C-alpha positions in Angstrom: 0.0 0.0 0.0 1.1 3.5 -0.8 -0.1 6.8 1.0 0.2 10.1 -0.6 -1.4 13.5 -0.7 -4.8 13.6 -2.4 -5.1 15.7 -5.6 -8.2 17.2 -7.0 -8.2 14.3 -9.6 -9.0 11.9 -6.7 -12.2 13.7 -5.8 -14.7 11.3 -7.2 -13.0 8.1 -5.8 -12.7 9.9 -2.4 -16.4 10.9 -2.4 -17.4 7.4 -3.4 -15.5 6.0 -0.4 -17.3 8.5 1.9 -20.7 7.6 0.4 -19.8 3.9 1.3 -18.8 4.9 4.8 -22.1 6.9 5.4 -24.0 3.7 4.3 -22.0 1.5 6.8 -22.4 4.0 9.6 -26.2 4.3 9.0 -26.4 0.4 9.4 -25.0 0.9 12.9 -28.1 2.9 13.7 -26.1 6.3 14.3 -26.4 9.6 12.7 -22.7 10.3 12.2 -22.0 11.6 8.7 -25.7 11.3 7.6 -26.1 15.0 6.9 -23.8 14.9 3.8 -20.6 15.4 5.9 -17.8 15.3 4.7 -19.1 17.1 1.6 -17.3 18.0 -1.7 -16.4 21.6 -0.4 -14.6 20.1 2.7 -12.7 17.7 0.6 -11.7 20.3 -1.9 -10.5 22.5 1.0 -8.6 19.6 2.6 -7.0 18.9 -0.8 -6.1 22.5 -1.4 -4.6 22.9 2.1 -2.6 19.6 1.6 -4.1 17.7 4.6 -6.1 15.0 2.7 -4.3 11.8 2.0 -5.3 8.7 0.0 -4.3 5.1 0.6 -3.8 3.2 -2.7 -3.4 -0.5 -3.3 -3.8 -0.8 -7.2 -6.7 1.8 -6.7 -7.7 4.2 -3.9 -8.9 2.1 -0.9 -8.9 4.7 1.9 -8.7 8.4 2.8 -8.0 10.6 5.9 -7.3 14.1 6.8 -4.6 15.3 9.2 -4.6 18.7 11.1 -1.3 20.0 12.3 -2.3 23.4 13.3 -4.8 22.5 16.2 -8.4 21.4 16.4 -10.5 24.0 18.1 -13.2 21.5 19.3 -10.5 19.7 21.2 -9.9 22.8 23.3 -12.4 21.7 25.9 -12.8 18.1 26.9 -15.4 16.8 29.4 -15.5 14.0 31.7 -11.8 13.2 31.3 -8.7 14.8 30.1 -6.1 14.7 27.2 -3.0 12.6 27.9 -1.0 15.6 26.8 -1.5 19.5 27.2 -3.7 21.5 25.0 -1.0 23.3 23.1 -1.6 22.7 19.3 2.1 22.0 19.0 1.7 18.9 21.2 -0.6 16.9 18.9 -1.8 16.1 15.4 -5.5 15.4 14.7 -6.8 12.8 12.4 -10.2 13.3 10.8 -12.4 11.8 8.1 -11.0 8.3 8.2 -12.8 6.1 5.6 -11.9 2.7 3.9 -13.5 1.4 0.8 -15.9 -1.5 1.5 -13.7 -3.9 -0.7 -10.6 -3.1 1.3 -12.0 -3.5 4.9 -10.1 -6.1 6.9 -7.0 -5.7 4.8 -4.9 -3.6 7.0 -5.7 -0.2 5.6 -6.5 1.3 9.1 -3.0 0.1 10.3 -1.4 1.7 7.3 -3.3 5.0 8.1 -2.3 5.0 11.8 1.3 4.0 11.0 1.6 6.9 8.4 0.0 9.3 10.8 2.3 8.3 13.6 5.4 8.9 11.3 4.0 12.3 10.1 3.4 13.3 13.7 6.9 12.4 14.5 8.4 14.3 11.6 6.4 17.3 12.8 7.5 17.0 16.5 4.2 16.1 17.8 3.8 13.9 20.9 0.5 12.5 20.2 -2.4 11.7 17.8 -5.8 12.8 18.7 -9.1 11.6 17.0 -12.8 11.6 17.7 -15.8 9.5 16.7 -19.4 9.1 17.4 -20.1 7.2 20.6 -22.0 4.4 18.7 -19.3 3.9 16.0 -18.2 0.7 17.7 -16.1 -0.3 14.6 -14.0 2.9 14.7 -13.7 2.7 18.5 -12.4 -0.9 18.5 -9.9 0.0 15.7 -8.6 3.0 17.6 -8.2 0.9 20.8 -6.5 -1.8 18.9 -4.0 0.7 17.6 -3.1 2.1 21.1 -5.5 5.0 21.4 -6.8 5.7 24.9 -10.3 7.0 25.6 -9.9 10.6 27.1 -13.4 12.1 27.3 -16.2 13.9 25.5 -15.7 16.8 23.1 -18.4 18.9 21.3 -18.3 19.6 17.6 -19.0 23.2 16.4 -22.6 22.2 15.7 -23.0 20.8 19.2 -22.8 17.1 18.4 -21.1 15.0 21.0 -18.2 12.9 20.2 -15.9 10.5 22.2 -12.3 11.7 22.1 -9.2 9.5 21.9 -5.4 10.1 22.1 -2.3 8.1 21.3 1.1 9.0 22.7 3.9 8.5 20.2 
């Protein structure tokens, strides 16, 4: 597998993977990503700002975004605490992780976490942070399998509640 920055040429394939992810999440009976998020505008912005990546194994089989300049919704955490401080320079956030249906169970999430860990180290970050819907048991199990620790609750800009995880690196 190979991971690289996404280009605008990857837009249709990336959006297809997000559409598949939305359907899978809906089957879990939760509303995460059911309102059209992430939409094409967000993906175009991620691409333009060089924070969207694609995973390829003959074809694009996964995607994710990294945020190096802080995540405002992580400034306040409830019913817990981060493993590291709240300085943006201390962590790298991972968002919008999605894997194609045909590639699930083939190690794509491991490739994503390994790549993100390496990228965080290269940028002198001490940890990775990520959040997900409380009911997204598939994502939560994957995070815990890869050494992420549940830290508490955060709220998105629209008020949606999410469980927050962090992994020291």
